[in-house]
N, C-alpha and C positions, 0 to 999 in steps of 0.2 A: 856190698851195694843189691845182690840178688836178696839176701836175707832181708835188706829194709825194704824193697819191693815187695817182697811177699807179704810184708806186715802191712802194706797201705791195702789190701784186701780183706783184712782181719775184720770181724763183725765189729769191733770195739772202735776200729780206727777214727770212724765219724764222730763217734761220741767224744774222744779224746780232743779231735781238733774242734769240736765245737766249745768244749770247756776251755780249752786254751784261748779261744777267740773271746770268751766271756771275761777270763781273766785280763786279757789285754786290755778289752773296752773298759772293765771297772777301772783297771790301772791309768789309763789315759785320761779318763773322766776326773778321777781324783786330782791327778796332777795339773789338770788345765782347769778346773772349776773356779769361779771366782773367789777370791780371798774372802774368808769370813771373819767377824770381830770376834777377838779373843776373850775366851770364855773365863770368868773369874773362879780360882780353884776355893772350894770349901773342906773343911776339916768335919770330921765326923762329930765333934762337939757343936759346929754350927749346924749340921742336919737334925742332932737331936733339939737344940733349943729352939729351933724352928719348928721342928712337930709338935713341941709343947704349945707354942704360940698358935700354931694351926688349931689345934685341937680347943684350945681356950677361945679362938676368936673366928675361926672359919668353917669350922667342922659342922654348925648348925644349917648352914646352906649348902656346903659343897661336900658333906659326907664326911665320916670320920677318917677314909682311905682316900680323900681327895676325889672319889668317883663321880661324885655330883647326885644331887637329889630330885626328886619330882613330886610335887604336891598331887598325891592321887587324887584326891577329892576334885581338883580344879584342871588336872591333866597338864599342868604349867610346869615350868622348870624354877625350881628355887635356887639353885646354883648350877652351873655346868662343871664338868669334870676338869679337874687341873692337871690330869694326867699327860705330860708332853706340851705343857704350855711356856716351860723353860723359867728359867731366873727373870730375864728381861720382862715379862708379862707381870709377875709379881711385883718388881722394882718399880715399873710406871703403875699400877694399880694402887699399889699400898703408898708408893713414894708420893704421888699427887692427892691422896687422902681419898680417891675414888672408893677405896675399899679400906676397911670393910664400911659396907654402905649403912646408912642410918635407917632409910626405909625403902622399901622397893618403890622404883617408879619407870619411868619412861627409858632413862638410862643413868648411869651413876655419874654423878656432878663432882666436879673439882672443889676439894675443901682442905682446910690444914690437915695436914697428916695426923693420925692418931698414934702411930709408932716411929720409934726414933729410927735412925739410919742403921743402926747396929740391930736392932731386930727387924727391919725391913731385908736387911742382908741376910739374916738367919732363916726368916721366912722363903726367901727367895732359895737359899741352899736346899730347904726341905723339898719345895716342890720340884726342883730341878733334879733331885735323887730319884724321883718317882718316875722320869723318863725322859729322853734327850729332848732337847728344845732351843730356842733362841736364848743365848746368853748376854749377861749385861755387856754392853759395849766397852771396848778398852779405849783409855785415854787418846790414842792416836787417831781415831774416828771421829773424836770431839773436839779436836784442835782445828779451829777454825781459822787460824793463820796459814792451815795449809790447803785452805778451801778456796773453791772458785765461785764466787757469787754469781757471776752471770751465767755460768751454766745451772747453779743450783737455782736461779730465778726460771731458766727455761723449764728445768724438770718440774718445779713447783706449779708452774702455770699449766703444764700439760695435765698433770696427775692430780694435783690438790687445790686449787684455785676454785674449782667448780663447786667444791664445799664448804673450804675454807677462807675465801674471799682473796681476789689477787694481791691485797695488802694482808693477809693474814689476819683479817679481823673476825673471823668466823660466819657463821650463818645458819639459817633454820633449815630443818630439814622436816621430814612427814611425821605423823602421828608422836607429836609433841616432843620430838629429839631434836638435836641441833649438833652442828659442827663449832667445836670451841676454839677460840680465839688461840692463835698459834705464836704469838709475839709474846716475848717477855717469858716463855717457858724454858724451865732447865733444857739445855742442848741434850743431855742424857735422854730425858723423858721423851723428847722430841723423835730421837733415833728410835727409842725403844717403841713408840708407837706406830712409827713406820715398820719396824721388824714384826709387830705382832699383831697390827690391826684391832686394837680394841673398839669394842662394840659396833658402831655402824663403819668404821673405817676398813678399807680392804688391806690386805698383807702386802707389804712391798719387801720382800726377802731378796738373798743374792741373786735368784734368778731372773729378776726384773730390775733392781735396783742395787748396784754395788754398794760396799760400805763407804768408798769413794764418794759415790752419789749422794748418799745420805748426808755426808759431810759436807758438800756442797751446799745442798739444801738448808741446813743448818746455817751454813755461813749467810745464804741468801737473807734470811730471817733475822740475822742478827744486823745485816746490813741495813734491812728494812726500819728496824728497831732504833739504829742510831741516827739514821736520816731524818726520822720522823715525816712530817708533813711539810714538804717544800711550798707548798700553795697556801699556808697558814692554817686555818680553821679545817679538821679533816671532817668532821660533821659524821665521825664513827666510821670514817673509810669505808662506807657502804656503798660508794658509787653514785650513778646517776639518779637513782630512785629520790635517796633523801636530799640531794642536791637540788632536784626538781620540785620537792615538797618544800624546801626552805625557799626557794625561789618564788613558788606560786603564793606560798604564806604571806611573804612579805609584799607582793605584788597586789594580790587581791585586798590585803589590809592598806596599802595605799590607796586603791582606786575606792573602796567604801569610804574610807576617809576623806577623800577628795569630792565624792558624791556628796556625801553629809555636809560638809564645807560649802559647797556649791549652792546647795539646796537652802543651807541656812542663809547665805547672800541673798538669793533671789527673794526671800520673804523679805 
């Protein structure tokens, strides 16, 4: 005991205690952090095939090493760096046809995919090999039979409705951009969009929305799609603006028509 007491006054004692505290903190954080979506495993053949696809289709804008490119003459970014964006970002952008882009614009628009599912997977494998990032979600987190539509609706209205509309019909943003419709979108792509925050969308990673929360949001969107419009004609699901426009158009048409009819009768 005397030897142990003597070591407490050793100059290195404080450093050892600090290192032990850091190790314990890191271990507790790893043990109690929210469970993440399971990453898909890729082979070296997948990575090599993905690199060939990248060089042929993506390097013009993103650089041969995916480091990103800048137009020196205009000072604008041709394509951002893809190092660390993860497989989920590639699967979303390429799987929805947003990438490769056909032409520069305010934002990449959704269109029919130019690559097959296997090519998309290989391209995702290559980008995932460049640095750690969000992975393609496991099927467990896309199974809406385990989701809670009520909780998902609450999460969606708090975090998403201001841009995508409470009915998921999308809406206009500034400078020629828009928040796309999210009804009828593949659940995997909805999850990946929340995980990676494409374009104008914020990132909802595991620190603010857990995988089960994302599954609940997907369940809510599927419920909206299945329910349809209980009131009949949806008018684009854009709320009171379109409803008021339709009402005033019909009312004004009737008033003008009635006035013309009464003027004709008076003659």
